[in-house]
N, CA, C and O atoms as CSV, one atom per row, in Angstrom:
chain,resi,resn,atom,element,x,y,z
A,1,UNK,N,N,1.112,-1.008,-0.176
A,1,UNK,CA,C,0.037,-0.106,-0.324
A,1,UNK,C,C,0.809,1.098,0.413
A,1,UNK,O,O,0.188,1.950,1.048
A,2,UNK,N,N,2.264,1.108,0.276
A,2,UNK,CA,C,3.197,2.626,0.426
A,2,UNK,C,C,3.447,2.755,-0.728
A,2,UNK,O,O,4.103,3.743,-1.057
A,3,UNK,N,N,3.027,1.839,-1.698
A,3,UNK,CA,C,3.992,2.341,-2.892
A,3,UNK,C,C,2.499,3.285,-4.016
A,3,UNK,O,O,2.939,3.976,-4.935
A,4,UNK,N,N,1.123,3.244,-3.877
A,4,UNK,CA,C,0.224,3.475,-4.182
A,4,UNK,C,C,-0.368,4.777,-2.837
A,4,UNK,O,O,-1.593,4.901,-2.815
A,5,UNK,N,N,0.313,5.547,-1.947
A,5,UNK,CA,C,-0.251,6.095,-1.176
A,5,UNK,C,C,-0.156,7.369,-1.561
A,5,UNK,O,O,0.724,7.751,-2.333
A,6,UNK,N,N,-1.008,8.097,-1.081
A,6,UNK,CA,C,-0.945,9.547,-1.493
A,6,UNK,C,C,-1.527,10.084,-2.597
A,6,UNK,O,O,-1.131,9.804,-3.729
A,7,UNK,N,N,-2.639,11.001,-2.332
A,7,UNK,CA,C,-3.867,11.214,-3.282
A,7,UNK,C,C,-3.348,11.121,-4.520
A,7,UNK,O,O,-4.017,10.527,-5.365
A,8,UNK,N,N,-2.275,11.589,-4.824
A,8,UNK,CA,C,-1.597,12.044,-6.728
A,8,UNK,C,C,-1.563,10.421,-6.851
A,8,UNK,O,O,-2.615,9.963,-7.297
A,9,UNK,N,N,-0.682,9.585,-6.581
A,9,UNK,CA,C,-0.319,8.681,-7.130
A,9,UNK,C,C,-1.058,7.987,-7.677
A,9,UNK,O,O,-0.350,7.267,-8.381
A,10,UNK,N,N,-2.378,7.648,-7.856
A,10,UNK,CA,C,-3.018,6.549,-8.476
A,10,UNK,C,C,-3.363,7.520,-9.852
A,10,UNK,O,O,-3.342,7.115,-11.015
A,11,UNK,N,N,-3.671,8.850,-9.418
A,11,UNK,CA,C,-3.728,9.744,-10.966
A,11,UNK,C,C,-2.900,9.699,-11.818
A,11,UNK,O,O,-3.160,9.636,-13.020
A,12,UNK,N,N,-1.649,9.727,-11.271
A,12,UNK,CA,C,-0.604,10.097,-12.268
A,12,UNK,C,C,-0.243,8.765,-13.139
A,12,UNK,O,O,0.174,8.610,-14.287
A,13,UNK,N,N,-0.717,7.545,-11.692
A,13,UNK,CA,C,-0.335,6.307,-13.051
A,13,UNK,C,C,-1.260,6.292,-14.231
A,13,UNK,O,O,-0.976,5.771,-15.309
A,14,UNK,N,N,-2.940,7.200,-13.813
A,14,UNK,CA,C,-3.616,6.583,-15.003
A,14,UNK,C,C,-3.398,7.887,-15.980
A,14,UNK,O,O,-3.705,7.776,-17.167
A,15,UNK,N,N,-3.085,8.617,-15.682
A,15,UNK,CA,C,-2.936,9.762,-16.348
A,15,UNK,C,C,-1.776,9.324,-17.816
A,15,UNK,O,O,-2.022,9.522,-19.006
A,16,UNK,N,N,-0.190,8.531,-17.066
A,16,UNK,CA,C,0.634,8.078,-18.110
A,16,UNK,C,C,0.018,7.067,-18.884
A,16,UNK,O,O,0.404,7.088,-20.053
A,17,UNK,N,N,-0.954,6.037,-18.574
A,17,UNK,CA,C,-1.749,4.908,-19.196
A,17,UNK,C,C,-2.654,5.475,-19.954
A,17,UNK,O,O,-2.696,5.091,-21.123
A,18,UNK,N,N,-3.480,6.385,-19.570
A,18,UNK,CA,C,-4.493,7.109,-20.800
A,18,UNK,C,C,-3.441,7.927,-21.930
A,18,UNK,O,O,-3.812,7.951,-23.103
A,19,UNK,N,N,-2.713,8.297,-21.723
A,19,UNK,CA,C,-2.039,9.171,-22.228
A,19,UNK,C,C,-0.347,9.176,-22.583
A,19,UNK,O,O,0.234,10.198,-22.948
A,20,UNK,N,N,0.183,8.129,-22.445
A,20,UNK,CA,C,1.473,7.475,-22.649
A,20,UNK,C,C,2.676,8.551,-22.124
A,20,UNK,O,O,2.541,9.353,-21.199
A,21,UNK,N,N,3.609,8.403,-22.765
A,21,UNK,CA,C,4.620,8.985,-22.488
A,21,UNK,C,C,4.108,10.711,-22.378
A,21,UNK,O,O,3.149,11.233,-22.945
A,22,UNK,N,N,5.245,11.427,-21.324
A,22,UNK,CA,C,4.559,12.847,-20.523
A,22,UNK,C,C,5.638,13.621,-20.518
A,22,UNK,O,O,6.654,13.191,-19.971
A,23,UNK,N,N,5.630,15.047,-21.186
A,23,UNK,CA,C,6.227,15.513,-20.063
A,23,UNK,C,C,5.505,15.911,-18.673
A,23,UNK,O,O,4.425,15.552,-18.202
A,24,UNK,N,N,6.689,16.947,-18.102
A,24,UNK,CA,C,6.217,17.397,-16.873
A,24,UNK,C,C,5.372,18.022,-16.821
A,24,UNK,O,O,4.365,17.753,-16.167
A,25,UNK,N,N,5.596,19.368,-17.719
A,25,UNK,CA,C,4.153,20.029,-17.568
A,25,UNK,C,C,2.822,19.834,-18.264
A,25,UNK,O,O,1.932,20.674,-18.130
A,26,UNK,N,N,2.672,18.819,-18.954
A,26,UNK,CA,C,1.699,18.320,-19.555
A,26,UNK,C,C,0.964,17.341,-18.357
A,26,UNK,O,O,-0.207,17.467,-17.999
A,27,UNK,N,N,1.792,16.486,-17.905
A,27,UNK,CA,C,1.061,15.625,-16.339
A,27,UNK,C,C,0.634,16.842,-15.477
A,27,UNK,O,O,-0.511,16.857,-15.027
A,28,UNK,N,N,1.724,18.148,-15.149
A,28,UNK,CA,C,0.224,18.884,-14.226
A,28,UNK,C,C,-0.459,19.670,-14.842
A,28,UNK,O,O,-0.835,20.571,-14.092
A,29,UNK,N,N,-1.016,19.843,-16.433
A,29,UNK,CA,C,-1.994,19.676,-17.069
A,29,UNK,C,C,-3.213,18.794,-16.811
A,29,UNK,O,O,-4.303,19.091,-16.323
A,30,UNK,N,N,-2.648,17.390,-17.359
A,30,UNK,CA,C,-3.573,16.626,-17.234
A,30,UNK,C,C,-4.291,16.352,-15.320
A,30,UNK,O,O,-5.299,15.728,-14.989
A,31,UNK,N,N,-3.489,16.947,-14.613
A,31,UNK,CA,C,-4.121,17.056,-12.861
A,31,UNK,C,C,-3.927,18.041,-12.239
A,31,UNK,O,O,-2.927,18.197,-11.537
A,32,UNK,N,N,-5.005,19.038,-12.405
A,32,UNK,CA,C,-5.697,20.117,-11.774
A,32,UNK,C,C,-5.597,20.311,-10.349
A,32,UNK,O,O,-6.315,19.678,-9.576
A,33,UNK,N,N,-4.786,21.113,-9.981
A,33,UNK,CA,C,-4.595,20.519,-8.277
A,33,UNK,C,C,-3.807,20.352,-8.351
A,33,UNK,O,O,-3.196,21.297,-7.852
A,34,UNK,N,N,-3.010,19.480,-8.789
A,34,UNK,CA,C,-1.626,19.134,-7.930
A,34,UNK,C,C,-0.718,20.565,-7.557
A,34,UNK,O,O,-1.102,21.608,-8.086
A,35,UNK,N,N,0.360,20.599,-6.739
A,35,UNK,CA,C,1.154,21.382,-7.259
A,35,UNK,C,C,2.052,21.076,-7.352
A,35,UNK,O,O,2.076,19.895,-7.005
A,36,UNK,N,N,3.421,21.554,-7.776
A,36,UNK,CA,C,4.513,21.504,-8.605
A,36,UNK,C,C,5.204,20.400,-7.810
A,36,UNK,O,O,5.459,19.298,-8.295
A,37,UNK,N,N,5.577,20.871,-6.192
A,37,UNK,CA,C,6.276,20.223,-4.913
A,37,UNK,C,C,5.514,18.792,-4.981
A,37,UNK,O,O,6.043,17.681,-5.029
A,38,UNK,N,N,4.445,19.037,-4.974
A,38,UNK,CA,C,3.970,17.542,-4.883
A,38,UNK,C,C,4.053,16.253,-5.829
A,38,UNK,O,O,4.212,15.080,-5.491
A,39,UNK,N,N,3.886,16.856,-7.241
A,39,UNK,CA,C,3.750,15.711,-8.269
A,39,UNK,C,C,5.653,15.841,-8.534
A,39,UNK,O,O,6.175,15.140,-9.402
A,40,UNK,N,N,6.119,16.371,-8.061
A,40,UNK,CA,C,7.921,16.281,-8.459
A,40,UNK,C,C,8.059,14.832,-6.952
A,40,UNK,O,O,8.753,13.826,-7.099
A,41,UNK,N,N,7.530,15.019,-6.130
A,41,UNK,CA,C,8.082,13.821,-4.661
A,41,UNK,C,C,6.880,13.131,-5.104
A,41,UNK,O,O,6.953,11.927,-4.861
A,42,UNK,N,N,5.889,13.457,-5.625
A,42,UNK,CA,C,5.499,11.489,-5.976
A,42,UNK,C,C,5.974,11.403,-7.539
A,42,UNK,O,O,5.386,10.499,-8.132
A,43,UNK,N,N,6.620,11.913,-8.097
A,43,UNK,CA,C,7.246,10.974,-9.584
A,43,UNK,C,C,8.450,10.487,-8.834
A,43,UNK,O,O,8.687,9.281,-8.891
A,44,UNK,N,N,9.458,11.479,-7.947
A,44,UNK,CA,C,10.591,10.637,-7.322
A,44,UNK,C,C,10.349,9.492,-6.983
A,44,UNK,O,O,10.750,8.571,-7.694
A,45,UNK,N,N,9.498,9.193,-5.597
A,45,UNK,CA,C,8.910,8.345,-5.217
A,45,UNK,C,C,8.581,6.977,-6.433
A,45,UNK,O,O,8.910,5.796,-6.319
A,46,UNK,N,N,8.225,7.292,-6.971
A,46,UNK,CA,C,7.141,6.272,-7.943
A,46,UNK,C,C,8.274,5.774,-9.051
A,46,UNK,O,O,8.095,4.722,-9.666
A,47,UNK,N,N,9.767,6.815,-9.325
A,47,UNK,CA,C,10.407,6.366,-9.815
A,47,UNK,C,C,11.303,5.566,-8.873
A,47,UNK,O,O,11.851,4.744,-9.607
A,48,UNK,N,N,11.547,5.463,-8.160
A,48,UNK,CA,C,12.489,4.867,-7.027
A,48,UNK,C,C,11.533,3.533,-6.618
A,48,UNK,O,O,12.128,2.650,-5.999
A,49,UNK,N,N,10.401,3.359,-6.851
A,49,UNK,CA,C,9.321,2.153,-6.160
A,49,UNK,C,C,9.353,1.319,-7.707
A,49,UNK,O,O,8.745,0.298,-8.028
A,50,UNK,N,N,10.265,2.135,-8.483
A,50,UNK,CA,C,9.814,1.311,-10.104
A,50,UNK,C,C,8.703,1.609,-10.922
A,50,UNK,O,O,9.127,1.426,-12.063
A,51,UNK,N,N,7.611,1.937,-10.988
A,51,UNK,CA,C,7.123,2.753,-11.394
A,51,UNK,C,C,6.789,3.267,-12.863
A,51,UNK,O,O,6.269,2.938,-13.929
A,52,UNK,N,N,7.555,4.475,-12.076
A,52,UNK,CA,C,7.461,5.394,-13.616
A,52,UNK,C,C,9.104,5.300,-13.863
A,52,UNK,O,O,9.978,5.124,-13.014
A,53,UNK,N,N,9.273,5.515,-15.633
A,53,UNK,CA,C,10.460,5.595,-15.864
A,53,UNK,C,C,10.845,7.268,-15.806
A,53,UNK,O,O,9.873,7.951,-16.128
A,54,UNK,N,N,11.544,7.722,-15.608
A,54,UNK,CA,C,12.353,9.264,-16.007
A,54,UNK,C,C,13.368,9.149,-17.100
A,54,UNK,O,O,14.456,8.610,-16.899
A,55,UNK,N,N,13.068,9.584,-18.098
A,55,UNK,CA,C,14.224,10.019,-19.238
A,55,UNK,C,C,14.653,11.673,-19.628
A,55,UNK,O,O,14.066,12.643,-20.109
A,56,UNK,N,N,15.950,11.388,-19.150
A,56,UNK,CA,C,16.396,12.956,-19.720
A,56,UNK,C,C,17.113,13.251,-20.886
A,56,UNK,O,O,18.121,12.548,-20.962
A,57,UNK,N,N,17.003,13.863,-21.626
A,57,UNK,CA,C,17.349,14.168,-22.768
A,57,UNK,C,C,18.022,15.411,-22.790
A,57,UNK,O,O,17.487,16.484,-22.514
A,58,UNK,N,N,19.265,15.247,-23.139
A,58,UNK,CA,C,20.683,16.531,-22.589
A,58,UNK,C,C,20.525,17.329,-24.074
A,58,UNK,O,O,21.111,16.996,-25.104
A,59,UNK,N,N,19.849,18.150,-23.970
A,59,UNK,CA,C,19.600,18.800,-25.282
A,59,UNK,C,C,18.825,20.426,-24.322
A,59,UNK,O,O,18.026,20.435,-23.385
A,60,UNK,N,N,19.525,21.682,-25.104
A,60,UNK,CA,C,18.661,22.888,-24.328
A,60,UNK,C,C,18.184,23.086,-25.045
A,60,UNK,O,O,18.564,22.890,-26.199
A,61,UNK,N,N,16.848,23.693,-24.633
A,61,UNK,CA,C,16.569,23.724,-22.863
A,61,UNK,C,C,16.157,22.016,-23.149
A,61,UNK,O,O,15.459,21.333,-23.899
A,62,UNK,N,N,17.123,21.872,-21.977
A,62,UNK,CA,C,16.429,20.244,-21.195
A,62,UNK,C,C,15.042,19.913,-21.279
A,62,UNK,O,O,14.092,20.697,-21.275
A,63,UNK,N,N,15.027,18.652,-21.355
A,63,UNK,CA,C,13.992,17.881,-21.731
A,63,UNK,C,C,13.446,16.587,-21.079
A,63,UNK,O,O,14.170,15.700,-21.529
A,64,UNK,N,N,12.650,16.099,-20.352
A,64,UNK,CA,C,12.449,15.385,-19.368
A,64,UNK,C,C,11.147,14.480,-19.385
A,64,UNK,O,O,10.222,15.050,-18.807
A,65,UNK,N,N,10.801,13.183,-19.903
A,65,UNK,CA,C,9.508,12.724,-20.025
A,65,UNK,C,C,9.561,11.402,-18.716
A,65,UNK,O,O,10.331,11.178,-17.782
A,66,UNK,N,N,8.506,10.835,-19.162
A,66,UNK,CA,C,7.845,10.109,-17.859
A,66,UNK,C,C,6.978,9.476,-18.203
A,66,UNK,O,O,5.907,10.011,-18.492
A,67,UNK,N,N,7.195,7.869,-18.297
A,67,UNK,CA,C,6.486,6.812,-18.511
A,67,UNK,C,C,6.203,5.776,-17.724
A,67,UNK,O,O,6.998,5.591,-16.802
A,68,UNK,N,N,5.286,5.035,-17.823
A,68,UNK,CA,C,5.101,3.783,-16.389
A,68,UNK,C,C,6.250,2.566,-17.374
A,68,UNK,O,O,6.770,2.570,-18.489
A,69,UNK,N,N,6.225,1.815,-16.417
A,69,UNK,CA,C,7.325,0.754,-16.457
A,69,UNK,C,C,6.420,-0.451,-16.275
A,69,UNK,O,O,5.376,-0.227,-15.662
A,70,UNK,N,N,6.580,-1.374,-16.592
A,70,UNK,CA,C,5.709,-2.674,-16.434
A,70,UNK,C,C,5.552,-2.860,-15.079
A,70,UNK,O,O,4.641,-3.613,-14.734
A,71,UNK,N,N,6.467,-2.166,-13.945
A,71,UNK,CA,C,5.125,-2.447,-12.656
A,71,UNK,C,C,4.392,-1.818,-12.700
A,71,UNK,O,O,3.308,-2.238,-12.294
A,72,UNK,N,N,4.465,-0.382,-13.219
A,72,UNK,CA,C,3.232,0.310,-13.169
A,72,UNK,C,C,2.123,0.221,-14.020
A,72,UNK,O,O,1.111,0.845,-13.701
A,73,UNK,N,N,2.137,-0.439,-15.036
A,73,UNK,CA,C,1.370,-1.038,-15.739
A,73,UNK,C,C,0.493,-2.024,-15.304
A,73,UNK,O,O,-0.712,-1.777,-15.346
A,74,UNK,N,N,0.879,-3.080,-14.899
A,74,UNK,CA,C,0.566,-4.503,-13.808
A,74,UNK,C,C,-0.548,-3.584,-12.294
A,74,UNK,O,O,-1.667,-3.996,-11.989
A,75,UNK,N,N,0.046,-2.525,-11.691
A,75,UNK,CA,C,0.196,-1.604,-10.965
A,75,UNK,C,C,-1.248,-1.306,-11.281
A,75,UNK,O,O,-2.109,-1.655,-10.474
A,76,UNK,N,N,-1.606,-0.628,-12.503
A,76,UNK,CA,C,-2.738,-0.225,-13.017
A,76,UNK,C,C,-3.581,-1.026,-13.283
A,76,UNK,O,O,-4.748,-0.654,-13.164
A,77,UNK,N,N,-3.313,-2.371,-13.724
A,77,UNK,CA,C,-4.006,-3.414,-14.096
A,77,UNK,C,C,-4.773,-3.445,-12.612
A,77,UNK,O,O,-6.001,-3.515,-12.666
A,78,UNK,N,N,-4.322,-3.413,-11.655
A,78,UNK,CA,C,-4.329,-4.093,-10.432
A,78,UNK,C,C,-5.726,-2.965,-10.062
A,78,UNK,O,O,-6.893,-3.355,-10.050
A,79,UNK,N,N,-5.378,-1.796,-9.831
A,79,UNK,CA,C,-6.388,-0.593,-9.523
A,79,UNK,C,C,-7.528,-0.858,-9.940
A,79,UNK,O,O,-8.516,-0.747,-9.214
A,80,UNK,N,N,-7.594,-1.311,-11.361
A,80,UNK,CA,C,-9.008,-1.116,-12.512
A,80,UNK,C,C,-10.062,-1.575,-11.920
A,80,UNK,O,O,-11.109,-1.201,-12.448
A,81,UNK,N,N,-10.234,-2.621,-10.521
A,81,UNK,CA,C,-11.357,-2.767,-10.533
A,81,UNK,C,C,-11.556,-1.949,-9.237
A,81,UNK,O,O,-12.729,-1.843,-8.877
A,82,UNK,N,N,-10.803,-1.471,-8.625
A,82,UNK,CA,C,-11.252,-0.185,-7.955
A,82,UNK,C,C,-11.618,1.159,-8.516
A,82,UNK,O,O,-12.298,1.941,-7.851
A,83,UNK,N,N,-11.333,1.351,-9.308
A,83,UNK,CA,C,-11.843,2.246,-10.221
A,83,UNK,C,C,-13.382,2.232,-10.746
A,83,UNK,O,O,-14.249,3.106,-10.754
A,84,UNK,N,N,-13.361,0.745,-11.226
A,84,UNK,CA,C,-14.506,-0.022,-11.728
A,84,UNK,C,C,-15.956,0.536,-10.509
A,84,UNK,O,O,-17.015,1.156,-10.599
A,85,UNK,N,N,-15.098,-0.198,-9.376
A,85,UNK,CA,C,-16.051,0.061,-8.073
A,85,UNK,C,C,-16.474,1.444,-7.679
A,85,UNK,O,O,-17.643,1.589,-7.322
A,86,UNK,N,N,-15.382,2.851,-7.707
A,86,UNK,CA,C,-15.734,4.045,-7.343
A,86,UNK,C,C,-17.274,4.565,-8.557
A,86,UNK,O,O,-18.365,4.973,-8.158
A,87,UNK,N,N,-16.922,4.398,-9.792
A,87,UNK,CA,C,-17.594,4.478,-10.507
A,87,UNK,C,C,-18.988,4.363,-10.876
A,87,UNK,O,O,-19.671,5.237,-11.411
A,88,UNK,N,N,-19.290,3.372,-10.588
A,88,UNK,CA,C,-20.772,2.289,-9.847
A,88,UNK,C,C,-21.402,3.044,-8.806
A,88,UNK,O,O,-22.556,3.438,-8.632
A,89,UNK,N,N,-20.237,3.149,-8.101
A,89,UNK,CA,C,-21.075,3.961,-6.631
A,89,UNK,C,C,-21.450,5.302,-6.699
A,89,UNK,O,O,-22.423,5.687,-6.050
A,90,UNK,N,N,-20.532,6.390,-7.702
A,90,UNK,CA,C,-21.033,7.357,-8.649
A,90,UNK,C,C,-21.993,7.556,-9.362
A,90,UNK,O,O,-22.437,8.683,-9.582
A,91,UNK,N,N,-22.536,6.329,-9.908
A,91,UNK,CA,C,-23.566,6.087,-10.331
A,91,UNK,C,C,-24.734,5.677,-9.657
A,91,UNK,O,O,-25.857,5.940,-10.088
A,92,UNK,N,N,-24.505,4.980,-8.513
A,92,UNK,CA,C,-25.626,4.009,-7.761
A,92,UNK,C,C,-26.223,5.612,-7.038
A,92,UNK,O,O,-27.378,5.982,-7.247
A,93,UNK,N,N,-25.367,6.330,-6.299
A,93,UNK,CA,C,-25.629,7.582,-5.454
A,93,UNK,C,C,-25.926,8.707,-6.198
A,93,UNK,O,O,-26.101,9.787,-5.634
A,94,UNK,N,N,-25.991,8.605,-7.199
A,94,UNK,CA,C,-26.042,10.135,-8.346
A,94,UNK,C,C,-25.581,10.747,-8.296
A,94,UNK,O,O,-25.982,11.670,-9.006
A,95,UNK,N,N,-24.179,11.078,-7.441
A,95,UNK,CA,C,-23.327,12.046,-7.006
A,95,UNK,C,C,-22.744,11.921,-8.733
A,95,UNK,O,O,-22.932,11.128,-9.656
A,96,UNK,N,N,-21.940,13.202,-8.528
A,96,UNK,CA,C,-21.582,13.897,-9.843
A,96,UNK,C,C,-19.828,13.743,-8.907
A,96,UNK,O,O,-19.618,13.912,-7.706
A,97,UNK,N,N,-18.801,13.364,-10.038
A,97,UNK,CA,C,-17.685,12.787,-9.446
A,97,UNK,C,C,-17.108,13.814,-9.289
A,97,UNK,O,O,-17.232,14.739,-10.093
A,98,UNK,N,N,-16.122,13.906,-7.905
A,98,UNK,CA,C,-15.525,14.838,-7.525
A,98,UNK,C,C,-14.373,14.961,-8.235
A,98,UNK,O,O,-13.625,14.021,-8.504
A,99,UNK,N,N,-14.141,16.582,-8.678
A,99,UNK,CA,C,-12.980,16.936,-9.699
A,99,UNK,C,C,-11.940,17.130,-8.548
A,99,UNK,O,O,-12.165,17.011,-7.343
A,100,UNK,N,N,-11.089,17.361,-8.983
A,100,UNK,CA,C,-9.228,17.169,-8.197
A,100,UNK,C,C,-9.396,18.435,-7.495
A,100,UNK,O,O,-9.078,18.374,-6.308
A,101,UNK,N,N,-9.944,19.932,-8.044
A,101,UNK,CA,C,-10.040,20.848,-7.278
A,101,UNK,C,C,-10.892,21.144,-5.877
A,101,UNK,O,O,-10.716,21.983,-4.994
A,102,UNK,N,N,-12.141,19.839,-6.091
A,102,UNK,CA,C,-12.862,20.250,-4.931
A,102,UNK,C,C,-11.750,19.925,-3.542
A,102,UNK,O,O,-11.904,20.666,-2.572
A,103,UNK,N,N,-10.879,19.063,-3.471
A,103,UNK,CA,C,-10.446,18.725,-2.339
A,103,UNK,C,C,-9.171,19.805,-1.720
A,103,UNK,O,O,-8.814,19.904,-0.546
A,104,UNK,N,N,-8.645,20.543,-2.902
A,104,UNK,CA,C,-7.408,21.599,-2.997
A,104,UNK,C,C,-8.812,22.602,-2.509
A,104,UNK,O,O,-8.289,22.559,-1.395
A,105,UNK,N,N,-9.977,23.381,-2.315
A,105,UNK,CA,C,-10.558,24.110,-1.973
A,105,UNK,C,C,-11.277,24.212,-0.963
A,105,UNK,O,O,-11.627,25.208,-0.330
A,106,UNK,N,N,-11.650,22.315,-0.727
A,106,UNK,CA,C,-12.174,22.107,1.296
A,106,UNK,C,C,-11.109,21.890,2.025
A,106,UNK,O,O,-11.337,21.617,3.204
A,107,UNK,N,N,-9.383,21.946,1.494
A,107,UNK,CA,C,-8.538,21.550,2.488
A,107,UNK,C,C,-7.544,22.865,2.385
A,107,UNK,O,O,-6.572,22.964,3.133
């Protein structure tokens, strides 16, 4: 559970799953409400855990891309039933899906 602890890790996994390799700014735009500090922290942790691959291109300006590793892909597959449960719960109770920004406003 430590590997996916944190609000943004599962969302980062899903963003990379849905859109493939992404640059930092693209990830940040795809995750409204995440701070730069939190995204950097989670990406570093996920890289250490072998879920995310960080590719640095030595050029000017520097270019860094993030993608899922095989372990990241398999973790996404393991989390898919949880996502389906959440989607069904939202449908059943008739609630609107919670946006990423709702937590930032509340907290």
